[in-house]
C-alpha positions as protocol buffer text, in pm:
chain_id: "A"
residue {
  index: 1
  type: MET
  ca { x: 7341 y: 9470 z: 10535 }
}
residue {
  index: 2
  type: ARG
  ca { x: 7434 y: 9697 z: 10824 }
}
residue {
  index: 3
  type: TYR
  ca { x: 7219 y: 9761 z: 11130 }
}
residue {
  index: 4
  type: SER
  ca { x: 7197 y: 10045 z: 11376 }
}
residue {
  index: 5
  type: ALA
  ca { x: 7378 y: 9997 z: 11706 }
}
residue {
  index: 6
  type: LYS
  ca { x: 7059 y: 10080 z: 11896 }
}
residue {
  index: 7
  type: PHE
  ca { x: 6867 y: 9802 z: 11720 }
}
residue {
  index: 8
  type: VAL
  ca { x: 7144 y: 9545 z: 11771 }
}
residue {
  index: 9
  type: LYS
  ca { x: 7181 y: 9631 z: 12138 }
}
residue {
  index: 10
  type: GLN
  ca { x: 6807 y: 9579 z: 12190 }
}
residue {
  index: 11
  type: VAL
  ca { x: 6820 y: 9243 z: 12014 }
}
residue {
  index: 12
  type: PHE
  ca { x: 7120 y: 9136 z: 12222 }
}
residue {
  index: 13
  type: LYS
  ca { x: 6932 y: 9226 z: 12540 }
}
residue {
  index: 14
  type: VAL
  ca { x: 6625 y: 9029 z: 12440 }
}
residue {
  index: 15
  type: ILE
  ca { x: 6818 y: 8713 z: 12354 }
}
residue {
  index: 16
  type: GLN
  ca { x: 7053 y: 8756 z: 12655 }
}
residue {
  index: 17
  type: MET
  ca { x: 7356 y: 8760 z: 12429 }
}
residue {
  index: 18
  type: LYS
  ca { x: 7597 y: 8832 z: 12714 }
}
residue {
  index: 19
  type: LYS
  ca { x: 7500 y: 8506 z: 12881 }
}
residue {
  index: 20
  type: LEU
  ca { x: 7533 y: 8311 z: 12556 }
}
residue {
  index: 21
  type: VAL
  ca { x: 7872 y: 8465 z: 12478 }
}
residue {
  index: 22
  type: GLY
  ca { x: 7999 y: 8409 z: 12833 }
}
residue {
  index: 23
  type: ILE
  ca { x: 7898 y: 8044 z: 12841 }
}
residue {
  index: 24
  type: ALA
  ca { x: 8057 y: 7990 z: 12499 }
}
residue {
  index: 25
  type: MET
  ca { x: 8384 y: 8141 z: 12621 }
}
residue {
  index: 26
  type: VAL
  ca { x: 8387 y: 7923 z: 12931 }
}
residue {
  index: 27
  type: THR
  ca { x: 8279 y: 7608 z: 12742 }
}
residue {
  index: 28
  type: PRO
  ca { x: 8366 y: 7668 z: 12375 }
}
residue {
  index: 29
  type: PRO
  ca { x: 8160 y: 7498 z: 12104 }
}
residue {
  index: 30
  type: LYS
  ca { x: 8310 y: 7261 z: 11850 }
}
residue {
  index: 31
  type: ARG
  ca { x: 8577 y: 7429 z: 11640 }
}
residue {
  index: 32
  type: ARG
  ca { x: 8444 y: 7496 z: 11290 }
}
residue {
  index: 33
  type: LYS
  ca { x: 8716 y: 7719 z: 11136 }
}
residue {
  index: 34
  type: ILE
  ca { x: 8455 y: 7934 z: 10963 }
}
residue {
  index: 35
  type: ASN
  ca { x: 8689 y: 8226 z: 10901 }
}
residue {
  index: 36
  type: ILE
  ca { x: 8956 y: 7999 z: 10753 }
}
residue {
  index: 37
  type: ARG
  ca { x: 8708 y: 7824 z: 10523 }
}
residue {
  index: 38
  type: GLN
  ca { x: 8567 y: 8156 z: 10407 }
}
residue {
  index: 39
  type: LEU
  ca { x: 8914 y: 8288 z: 10331 }
}
residue {
  index: 40
  type: GLU
  ca { x: 8977 y: 7977 z: 10122 }
}
residue {
  index: 41
  type: ASN
  ca { x: 8689 y: 8089 z: 9897 }
}
residue {
  index: 42
  type: SER
  ca { x: 8804 y: 8450 z: 9878 }
}
residue {
  index: 43
  type: ASP
  ca { x: 8920 y: 8586 z: 9543 }
}
residue {
  index: 44
  type: ILE
  ca { x: 9205 y: 8772 z: 9716 }
}
residue {
  index: 45
  type: PRO
  ca { x: 9548 y: 8619 z: 9641 }
}
residue {
  index: 46
  type: GLN
  ca { x: 9691 y: 8451 z: 9949 }
}
residue {
  index: 47
  type: LYS
  ca { x: 9971 y: 8244 z: 10092 }
}
residue {
  index: 48
  type: ARG
  ca { x: 9928 y: 7987 z: 10369 }
}
residue {
  index: 49
  type: SER
  ca { x: 10168 y: 7859 z: 10632 }
}
residue {
  index: 50
  type: GLN
  ca { x: 10146 y: 7641 z: 10941 }
}
residue {
  index: 51
  type: ILE
  ca { x: 10277 y: 7769 z: 11275 }
}
residue {
  index: 52
  type: SER
  ca { x: 10254 y: 7529 z: 11569 }
}
residue {
  index: 53
  type: GLY
  ca { x: 9985 y: 7346 z: 11376 }
}
residue {
  index: 54
  type: ARG
  ca { x: 9779 y: 7664 z: 11326 }
}
residue {
  index: 55
  type: GLU
  ca { x: 9696 y: 7845 z: 11004 }
}
residue {
  index: 56
  type: LEU
  ca { x: 9875 y: 8166 z: 10911 }
}
residue {
  index: 57
  type: ILE
  ca { x: 9709 y: 8318 z: 10604 }
}
residue {
  index: 58
  type: THR
  ca { x: 9848 y: 8623 z: 10426 }
}
residue {
  index: 59
  type: LEU
  ca { x: 9620 y: 8820 z: 10194 }
}
residue {
  index: 60
  type: PHE
  ca { x: 9781 y: 9031 z: 9922 }
}
residue {
  index: 61
  type: PRO
  ca { x: 9642 y: 9365 z: 9799 }
}
residue {
  index: 62
  type: PRO
  ca { x: 9620 y: 9475 z: 9434 }
}
residue {
  index: 63
  type: HIS
  ca { x: 9941 y: 9678 z: 9447 }
}
residue {
  index: 64
  type: VAL
  ca { x: 10282 y: 9604 z: 9592 }
}
residue {
  index: 65
  type: THR
  ca { x: 10320 y: 9730 z: 9947 }
}
residue {
  index: 66
  type: LYS
  ca { x: 10549 y: 9691 z: 10246 }
}
residue {
  index: 67
  type: LYS
  ca { x: 10271 y: 9774 z: 10492 }
}
residue {
  index: 68
  type: HIS
  ca { x: 10165 y: 9451 z: 10658 }
}
residue {
  index: 69
  type: VAL
  ca { x: 9912 y: 9393 z: 10937 }
}
residue {
  index: 70
  type: LEU
  ca { x: 9918 y: 9085 z: 11162 }
}
residue {
  index: 71
  type: TYR
  ca { x: 9551 y: 9041 z: 11253 }
}
residue {
  index: 72
  type: LEU
  ca { x: 9462 y: 8890 z: 11594 }
}
residue {
  index: 73
  type: HIS
  ca { x: 9091 y: 8829 z: 11645 }
}
residue {
  index: 74
  type: GLY
  ca { x: 8879 y: 8862 z: 11957 }
}
residue {
  index: 75
  type: GLY
  ca { x: 8671 y: 8600 z: 12131 }
}
residue {
  index: 76
  type: GLY
  ca { x: 8778 y: 8579 z: 12493 }
}
residue {
  index: 77
  type: TYR
  ca { x: 9087 y: 8376 z: 12395 }
}
residue {
  index: 78
  type: ALA
  ca { x: 8844 y: 8087 z: 12355 }
}
residue {
  index: 79
  type: LEU
  ca { x: 8629 y: 8155 z: 12048 }
}
residue {
  index: 80
  type: GLU
  ca { x: 8732 y: 8133 z: 11684 }
}
residue {
  index: 81
  type: ALA
  ca { x: 8733 y: 8425 z: 11443 }
}
residue {
  index: 82
  type: SER
  ca { x: 8396 y: 8509 z: 11290 }
}
residue {
  index: 83
  type: PRO
  ca { x: 8285 y: 8616 z: 10941 }
}
residue {
  index: 84
  type: PHE
  ca { x: 8285 y: 8972 z: 11077 }
}
residue {
  index: 85
  type: HIS
  ca { x: 8662 y: 8950 z: 11124 }
}
residue {
  index: 86
  type: LYS
  ca { x: 8700 y: 8835 z: 10765 }
}
residue {
  index: 87
  type: GLN
  ca { x: 8512 y: 9142 z: 10644 }
}
residue {
  index: 88
  type: ILE
  ca { x: 8759 y: 9373 z: 10815 }
}
residue {
  index: 89
  type: GLN
  ca { x: 9057 y: 9176 z: 10687 }
}
residue {
  index: 90
  type: GLU
  ca { x: 8932 y: 9204 z: 10330 }
}
residue {
  index: 91
  type: ARG
  ca { x: 8846 y: 9573 z: 10370 }
}
residue {
  index: 92
  type: PHE
  ca { x: 9200 y: 9647 z: 10487 }
}
residue {
  index: 93
  type: VAL
  ca { x: 9333 y: 9467 z: 10179 }
}
residue {
  index: 94
  type: ARG
  ca { x: 9097 y: 9609 z: 9916 }
}
residue {
  index: 95
  type: ARG
  ca { x: 9040 y: 9964 z: 10038 }
}
residue {
  index: 96
  type: PHE
  ca { x: 9376 y: 10044 z: 10200 }
}
residue {
  index: 97
  type: ASN
  ca { x: 9611 y: 9826 z: 9997 }
}
residue {
  index: 98
  type: LEU
  ca { x: 9745 y: 9656 z: 10309 }
}
residue {
  index: 99
  type: LYS
  ca { x: 9897 y: 9313 z: 10325 }
}
residue {
  index: 100
  type: VAL
  ca { x: 9703 y: 9132 z: 10600 }
}
residue {
  index: 101
  type: SER
  ca { x: 9805 y: 8813 z: 10778 }
}
residue {
  index: 102
  type: TYR
  ca { x: 9544 y: 8634 z: 10986 }
}
residue {
  index: 103
  type: PHE
  ca { x: 9682 y: 8400 z: 11251 }
}
residue {
  index: 104
  type: ASP
  ca { x: 9449 y: 8134 z: 11391 }
}
residue {
  index: 105
  type: TYR
  ca { x: 9625 y: 8140 z: 11727 }
}
residue {
  index: 106
  type: PRO
  ca { x: 9584 y: 7856 z: 11983 }
}
residue {
  index: 107
  type: LEU
  ca { x: 9271 y: 7894 z: 12195 }
}
residue {
  index: 108
  type: ALA
  ca { x: 9173 y: 7814 z: 12552 }
}
residue {
  index: 109
  type: PRO
  ca { x: 9106 y: 7577 z: 12713 }
}
residue {
  index: 110
  type: GLU
  ca { x: 9326 y: 7364 z: 12485 }
}
residue {
  index: 111
  type: ALA
  ca { x: 9602 y: 7625 z: 12518 }
}
residue {
  index: 112
  type: THR
  ca { x: 9685 y: 7885 z: 12779 }
}
residue {
  index: 113
  type: ALA
  ca { x: 9863 y: 8220 z: 12762 }
}
residue {
  index: 114
  type: GLU
  ca { x: 10218 y: 8087 z: 12749 }
}
residue {
  index: 115
  type: LYS
  ca { x: 10147 y: 7864 z: 12449 }
}
residue {
  index: 116
  type: THR
  ca { x: 9928 y: 8120 z: 12274 }
}
residue {
  index: 117
  type: LEU
  ca { x: 10182 y: 8400 z: 12308 }
}
residue {
  index: 118
  type: SER
  ca { x: 10469 y: 8172 z: 12205 }
}
residue {
  index: 119
  type: ALA
  ca { x: 10284 y: 8061 z: 11890 }
}
residue {
  index: 120
  type: THR
  ca { x: 10187 y: 8418 z: 11803 }
}
residue {
  index: 121
  type: LYS
  ca { x: 10546 y: 8532 z: 11845 }
}
residue {
  index: 122
  type: ALA
  ca { x: 10654 y: 8248 z: 11615 }
}
residue {
  index: 123
  type: ALA
  ca { x: 10398 y: 8366 z: 11359 }
}
residue {
  index: 124
  type: PHE
  ca { x: 10542 y: 8718 z: 11376 }
}
residue {
  index: 125
  type: TYR
  ca { x: 10898 y: 8591 z: 11324 }
}
residue {
  index: 126
  type: HIS
  ca { x: 10781 y: 8370 z: 11038 }
}
residue {
  index: 127
  type: LEU
  ca { x: 10630 y: 8672 z: 10864 }
}
residue {
  index: 128
  type: ARG
  ca { x: 10947 y: 8866 z: 10929 }
}
residue {
  index: 129
  type: GLN
  ca { x: 11144 y: 8589 z: 10756 }
}
residue {
  index: 130
  type: LEU
  ca { x: 10905 y: 8561 z: 10461 }
}
residue {
  index: 131
  type: TYR
  ca { x: 10873 y: 8936 z: 10409 }
}
residue {
  index: 132
  type: PRO
  ca { x: 11197 y: 9090 z: 10541 }
}
residue {
  index: 133
  type: ASP
  ca { x: 11129 y: 9431 z: 10385 }
}
residue {
  index: 134
  type: ASP
  ca { x: 10779 y: 9470 z: 10529 }
}
residue {
  index: 135
  type: GLU
  ca { x: 10678 y: 9691 z: 10818 }
}
residue {
  index: 136
  type: ILE
  ca { x: 10466 y: 9453 z: 11023 }
}
residue {
  index: 137
  type: TYR
  ca { x: 10198 y: 9615 z: 11239 }
}
residue {
  index: 138
  type: LEU
  ca { x: 9950 y: 9462 z: 11484 }
}
residue {
  index: 139
  type: PHE
  ca { x: 9572 y: 9477 z: 11493 }
}
residue {
  index: 140
  type: GLY
  ca { x: 9363 y: 9318 z: 11765 }
}
residue {
  index: 141
  type: ASP
  ca { x: 9006 y: 9342 z: 11887 }
}
residue {
  index: 142
  type: SER
  ca { x: 8896 y: 9246 z: 12239 }
}
residue {
  index: 143
  type: ALA
  ca { x: 9115 y: 8950 z: 12346 }
}
residue {
  index: 144
  type: GLY
  ca { x: 9313 y: 8992 z: 12024 }
}
residue {
  index: 145
  type: GLY
  ca { x: 9391 y: 9344 z: 12140 }
}
residue {
  index: 146
  type: GLY
  ca { x: 9526 y: 9216 z: 12468 }
}
residue {
  index: 147
  type: LEU
  ca { x: 9734 y: 8957 z: 12285 }
}
residue {
  index: 148
  type: ALA
  ca { x: 9869 y: 9225 z: 12049 }
}
residue {
  index: 149
  type: VAL
  ca { x: 9988 y: 9440 z: 12341 }
}
residue {
  index: 150
  type: SER
  ca { x: 10139 y: 9143 z: 12526 }
}
residue {
  index: 151
  type: LEU
  ca { x: 10324 y: 9046 z: 12207 }
}
residue {
  index: 152
  type: ALA
  ca { x: 10451 y: 9401 z: 12153 }
}
residue {
  index: 153
  type: GLN
  ca { x: 10576 y: 9420 z: 12513 }
}
residue {
  index: 154
  type: HIS
  ca { x: 10740 y: 9078 z: 12486 }
}
residue {
  index: 155
  type: LEU
  ca { x: 10916 y: 9160 z: 12159 }
}
residue {
  index: 156
  type: ARG
  ca { x: 11042 y: 9486 z: 12308 }
}
residue {
  index: 157
  type: ASP
  ca { x: 11173 y: 9310 z: 12618 }
}
residue {
  index: 158
  type: GLU
  ca { x: 11355 y: 9056 z: 12400 }
}
residue {
  index: 159
  type: GLY
  ca { x: 11523 y: 9339 z: 12212 }
}
residue {
  index: 160
  type: THR
  ca { x: 11366 y: 9235 z: 11882 }
}
residue {
  index: 161
  type: LEU
  ca { x: 11483 y: 9449 z: 11593 }
}
residue {
  index: 162
  type: ARG
  ca { x: 11218 y: 9600 z: 11365 }
}
residue {
  index: 163
  type: ARG
  ca { x: 10935 y: 9513 z: 11597 }
}
residue {
  index: 164
  type: PRO
  ca { x: 10584 y: 9651 z: 11529 }
}
residue {
  index: 165
  type: GLN
  ca { x: 10570 y: 10030 z: 11544 }
}
residue {
  index: 166
  type: LYS
  ca { x: 10192 y: 10059 z: 11504 }
}
residue {
  index: 167
  type: LEU
  ca { x: 9919 y: 9885 z: 11703 }
}
residue {
  index: 168
  type: ALA
  ca { x: 9546 y: 9936 z: 11643 }
}
residue {
  index: 169
  type: LEU
  ca { x: 9321 y: 9802 z: 11916 }
}
residue {
  index: 170
  type: ALA
  ca { x: 8942 y: 9780 z: 11924 }
}
residue {
  index: 171
  type: SER
  ca { x: 8790 y: 9738 z: 12272 }
}
residue {
  index: 172
  type: PRO
  ca { x: 9106 y: 9562 z: 12396 }
}
residue {
  index: 173
  type: TRP
  ca { x: 9090 y: 9317 z: 12687 }
}
residue {
  index: 174
  type: LEU
  ca { x: 9392 y: 9438 z: 12882 }
}
residue {
  index: 175
  type: ASP
  ca { x: 9314 y: 9288 z: 13224 }
}
residue {
  index: 176
  type: VAL
  ca { x: 9168 y: 8937 z: 13225 }
}
residue {
  index: 177
  type: SER
  ca { x: 9077 y: 8973 z: 13595 }
}
residue {
  index: 178
  type: VAL
  ca { x: 8847 y: 9266 z: 13509 }
}
residue {
  index: 179
  type: SER
  ca { x: 8962 y: 9415 z: 13839 }
}
residue {
  index: 180
  type: ASP
  ca { x: 8881 y: 9782 z: 13788 }
}
residue {
  index: 181
  type: PRO
  ca { x: 8584 y: 9862 z: 14017 }
}
residue {
  index: 182
  type: ARG
  ca { x: 8441 y: 10095 z: 13753 }
}
residue {
  index: 183
  type: SER
  ca { x: 8355 y: 9786 z: 13548 }
}
residue {
  index: 184
  type: ASP
  ca { x: 8084 y: 9695 z: 13800 }
}
residue {
  index: 185
  type: GLU
  ca { x: 7897 y: 10014 z: 13720 }
}
residue {
  index: 186
  type: LEU
  ca { x: 7909 y: 9937 z: 13348 }
}
residue {
  index: 187
  type: GLU
  ca { x: 7797 y: 9575 z: 13357 }
}
residue {
  index: 188
  type: ALA
  ca { x: 7429 y: 9663 z: 13322 }
}
residue {
  index: 189
  type: LYS
  ca { x: 7507 y: 9864 z: 13007 }
}
residue {
  index: 190
  type: ASP
  ca { x: 7723 y: 9595 z: 12847 }
}
residue {
  index: 191
  type: VAL
  ca { x: 7510 y: 9379 z: 12617 }
}
residue {
  index: 192
  type: LEU
  ca { x: 7793 y: 9140 z: 12522 }
}
residue {
  index: 193
  type: LEU
  ca { x: 8003 y: 9067 z: 12829 }
}
residue {
  index: 194
  type: GLU
  ca { x: 7904 y: 8928 z: 13168 }
}
residue {
  index: 195
  type: LYS
  ca { x: 8174 y: 8996 z: 13423 }
}
residue {
  index: 196
  type: ASP
  ca { x: 8175 y: 8667 z: 13616 }
}
residue {
  index: 197
  type: LEU
  ca { x: 8187 y: 8452 z: 13304 }
}
residue {
  index: 198
  type: LEU
  ca { x: 8449 y: 8678 z: 13146 }
}
residue {
  index: 199
  type: MET
  ca { x: 8666 y: 8641 z: 13457 }
}
residue {
  index: 200
  type: GLN
  ca { x: 8629 y: 8261 z: 13434 }
}
residue {
  index: 201
  type: ALA
  ca { x: 8744 y: 8269 z: 13072 }
}
residue {
  index: 202
  type: GLY
  ca { x: 9037 y: 8490 z: 13171 }
}
residue {
  index: 203
  type: ALA
  ca { x: 9145 y: 8255 z: 13449 }
}
residue {
  index: 204
  type: THR
  ca { x: 9133 y: 7960 z: 13209 }
}
residue {
  index: 205
  type: TYR
  ca { x: 9349 y: 8146 z: 12959 }
}
residue {
  index: 206
  type: ALA
  ca { x: 9599 y: 8241 z: 13232 }
}
residue {
  index: 207
  type: GLY
  ca { x: 9661 y: 7874 z: 13312 }
}
residue {
  index: 208
  type: ASN
  ca { x: 9954 y: 7848 z: 13554 }
}
residue {
  index: 209
  type: LEU
  ca { x: 10031 y: 8219 z: 13533 }
}
residue {
  index: 210
  type: ALA
  ca { x: 9886 y: 8481 z: 13763 }
}
residue {
  index: 211
  type: VAL
  ca { x: 9603 y: 8680 z: 13609 }
}
residue {
  index: 212
  type: ASP
  ca { x: 9806 y: 8999 z: 13664 }
}
residue {
  index: 213
  type: ASN
  ca { x: 10110 y: 8864 z: 13478 }
}
residue {
  index: 214
  type: PRO
  ca { x: 10174 y: 9097 z: 13180 }
}
residue {
  index: 215
  type: LEU
  ca { x: 10189 y: 8793 z: 12951 }
}
residue {
  index: 216
  type: VAL
  ca { x: 9821 y: 8747 z: 13038 }
}
residue {
  index: 217
  type: SER
  ca { x: 9707 y: 9099 z: 13126 }
}
residue {
  index: 218
  type: PRO
  ca { x: 9931 y: 9355 z: 12953 }
}
residue {
  index: 219
  type: ILE
  ca { x: 9791 y: 9647 z: 13152 }
}
residue {
  index: 220
  type: TYR
  ca { x: 10029 y: 9532 z: 13429 }
}
residue {
  index: 221
  type: GLY
  ca { x: 10329 y: 9554 z: 13197 }
}
residue {
  index: 222
  type: THR
  ca { x: 10528 y: 9858 z: 13095 }
}
residue {
  index: 223
  type: PHE
  ca { x: 10444 y: 10078 z: 12800 }
}
residue {
  index: 224
  type: GLN
  ca { x: 10757 y: 10259 z: 12695 }
}
residue {
  index: 225
  type: ASP
  ca { x: 10890 y: 10216 z: 12339 }
}
residue {
  index: 226
  type: LEU
  ca { x: 10580 y: 10054 z: 12189 }
}
residue {
  index: 227
  type: GLY
  ca { x: 10545 y: 10301 z: 11902 }
}
residue {
  index: 228
  type: GLU
  ca { x: 10206 y: 10437 z: 11794 }
}
residue {
  index: 229
  type: LEU
  ca { x: 9888 y: 10307 z: 11957 }
}
residue {
  index: 230
  type: PHE
  ca { x: 9545 y: 10374 z: 11809 }
}
residue {
  index: 231
  type: VAL
  ca { x: 9268 y: 10254 z: 12040 }
}
residue {
  index: 232
  type: ILE
  ca { x: 8890 y: 10264 z: 11998 }
}
residue {
  index: 233
  type: SER
  ca { x: 8646 y: 10189 z: 12278 }
}
residue {
  index: 234
  type: GLY
  ca { x: 8280 y: 10236 z: 12355 }
}
residue {
  index: 235
  type: THR
  ca { x: 8160 y: 10366 z: 12691 }
}
residue {
  index: 236
  type: ALA
  ca { x: 7891 y: 10097 z: 12730 }
}
residue {
  index: 237
  type: GLU
  ca { x: 8132 y: 9811 z: 12793 }
}
residue {
  index: 238
  type: ILE
  ca { x: 8292 y: 9678 z: 13107 }
}
residue {
  index: 239
  type: LEU
  ca { x: 8638 y: 9693 z: 12948 }
}
residue {
  index: 240
  type: TYR
  ca { x: 8614 y: 10069 z: 12898 }
}
residue {
  index: 241
  type: PRO
  ca { x: 8791 y: 10152 z: 13229 }
}
residue {
  index: 242
  type: ASP
  ca { x: 9098 y: 9961 z: 13116 }
}
residue {
  index: 243
  type: VAL
  ca { x: 9157 y: 10187 z: 12818 }
}
residue {
  index: 244
  type: LEU
  ca { x: 9142 y: 10479 z: 13062 }
}
residue {
  index: 245
  type: ARG
  ca { x: 9411 y: 10304 z: 13266 }
}
residue {
  index: 246
  type: LEU
  ca { x: 9609 y: 10258 z: 12945 }
}
residue {
  index: 247
  type: LYS
  ca { x: 9583 y: 10630 z: 12877 }
}
residue {
  index: 248
  type: GLU
  ca { x: 9722 y: 10709 z: 13221 }
}
residue {
  index: 249
  type: LYS
  ca { x: 10014 y: 10470 z: 13177 }
}
residue {
  index: 250
  type: VAL
  ca { x: 10113 y: 10587 z: 12832 }
}
residue {
  index: 251
  type: ALA
  ca { x: 10104 y: 10952 z: 12941 }
}
residue {
  index: 252
  type: HIS
  ca { x: 10414 y: 10902 z: 13153 }
}
residue {
  index: 253
  type: VAL
  ca { x: 10644 y: 10704 z: 12924 }
}
residue {
  index: 254
  type: LYS
  ca { x: 10876 y: 10771 z: 12631 }
}
residue {
  index: 255
  type: GLY
  ca { x: 10865 y: 10607 z: 12291 }
}
residue {
  index: 256
  type: THR
  ca { x: 10491 y: 10547 z: 12289 }
}
residue {
  index: 257
  type: THR
  ca { x: 10205 y: 10766 z: 12166 }
}
residue {
  index: 258
  type: LEU
  ca { x: 9834 y: 10703 z: 12207 }
}
residue {
  index: 259
  type: ASN
  ca { x: 9540 y: 10817 z: 11998 }
}
residue {
  index: 260
  type: LEU
  ca { x: 9239 y: 10711 z: 12205 }
}
residue {
  index: 261
  type: VAL
  ca { x: 8895 y: 10737 z: 12044 }
}
residue {
  index: 262
  type: ILE
  ca { x: 8605 y: 10705 z: 12288 }
}
residue {
  index: 263
  type: VAL
  ca { x: 8260 y: 10656 z: 12135 }
}
residue {
  index: 264
  type: PRO
  ca { x: 7968 y: 10730 z: 12370 }
}
residue {
  index: 265
  type: ASP
  ca { x: 7715 y: 10454 z: 12438 }
}
residue {
  index: 266
  type: MET
  ca { x: 7871 y: 10204 z: 12198 }
}
residue {
  index: 267
  type: MET
  ca { x: 7891 y: 9838 z: 12296 }
}
residue {
  index: 268
  type: HIS
  ca { x: 8192 y: 9614 z: 12331 }
}
residue {
  index: 269
  type: ASP
  ca { x: 8382 y: 9544 z: 12009 }
}
residue {
  index: 270
  type: PHE
  ca { x: 8132 y: 9747 z: 11808 }
}
residue {
  index: 271
  type: VAL
  ca { x: 8396 y: 9812 z: 11543 }
}
residue {
  index: 272
  type: VAL
  ca { x: 8385 y: 9447 z: 11437 }
}
residue {
  index: 273
  type: TYR
  ca { x: 8008 y: 9418 z: 11402 }
}
residue {
  index: 274
  type: PRO
  ca { x: 7822 y: 9514 z: 11081 }
}
residue {
  index: 275
  type: LEU
  ca { x: 7678 y: 9832 z: 11228 }
}
residue {
  index: 276
  type: LYS
  ca { x: 7603 y: 10151 z: 11041 }
}
residue {
  index: 277
  type: GLU
  ca { x: 7811 y: 10333 z: 11300 }
}
residue {
  index: 278
  type: SER
  ca { x: 8115 y: 10103 z: 11287 }
}
residue {
  index: 279
  type: LEU
  ca { x: 8248 y: 10139 z: 10932 }
}
residue {
  index: 280
  type: PRO
  ca { x: 8402 y: 10487 z: 10975 }
}
residue {
  index: 281
  type: TYR
  ca { x: 8607 y: 10353 z: 11266 }
}
residue {
  index: 282
  type: VAL
  ca { x: 8722 y: 10049 z: 11068 }
}
residue {
  index: 283
  type: ASP
  ca { x: 8838 y: 10291 z: 10802 }
}
residue {
  index: 284
  type: GLU
  ca { x: 9017 y: 10506 z: 11061 }
}
residue {
  index: 285
  type: MET
  ca { x: 9218 y: 10199 z: 11160 }
}
residue {
  index: 286
  type: GLY
  ca { x: 9289 y: 10116 z: 10798 }
}
residue {
  index: 287
  type: GLU
  ca { x: 9404 y: 10472 z: 10734 }
}
residue {
  index: 288
  type: PHE
  ca { x: 9621 y: 10457 z: 11047 }
}
residue {
  index: 289
  type: PHE
  ca { x: 9809 y: 10159 z: 10904 }
}
residue {
  index: 290
  type: ALA
  ca { x: 9821 y: 10290 z: 10548 }
}
residue {
  index: 291
  type: THR
  ca { x: 9957 y: 10634 z: 10630 }
}
residue {
  index: 292
  type: ASP
  ca { x: 10329 y: 10699 z: 10675 }
}
């Protein structure tokens, strides 16, 4: 069942969802691996690997393809993937004939940015070894979007051959310090994120690194030669100003293009939620990956 964004936003306000989400990111609940257990019961053919003790699960579509998406979920770098993430993974596979690999990357506070990025890079190289003919792309929502950009920048700086040439990002968290003053004006509209608690989660993820280190906050990195970026954001979220900063940065570099889709009044990470309004945007991302 899908719900209207207006209805969900009202419910989130009533139950103070932003406070609940913020507290959970600062003090994460017991790990339950819901997404992993649900994928185990999926009828989609799959292959499993272990990277740094974390699950890497590749889902195979009905027809042979070399288009392969490494899927990095959101959750403030502290929360596990949800059943909503699984729905998008399976939709990419079934509807767009994409190979999709979900990486259960290390989370804060048990891990910080250096370990998380290192493990995610190892997962990318492992996929490259297993599927040498595939074009591996990156998808990330919220914190997963920030991780995807940091990984792309890091691979570029290392001179990695055949690095990802397409990145799709939904409401990406590009600056863990949430430093843009425009975010203050949007906090009252954001029904999912509370700025102070989000900043605490970001500082925990940064660990010994500065919060403006590009390995933590990729908005402070450079954006040349990253390929095609497809970014979706709502205007009713405190991370919206950062995608505007991204637009400004990409406008002045070579080797990177940006298709930025701004959706008025939509909440943070709305693409991931089972909203009536979200499915067309999920399909836009799927089409982005599926099209040559």
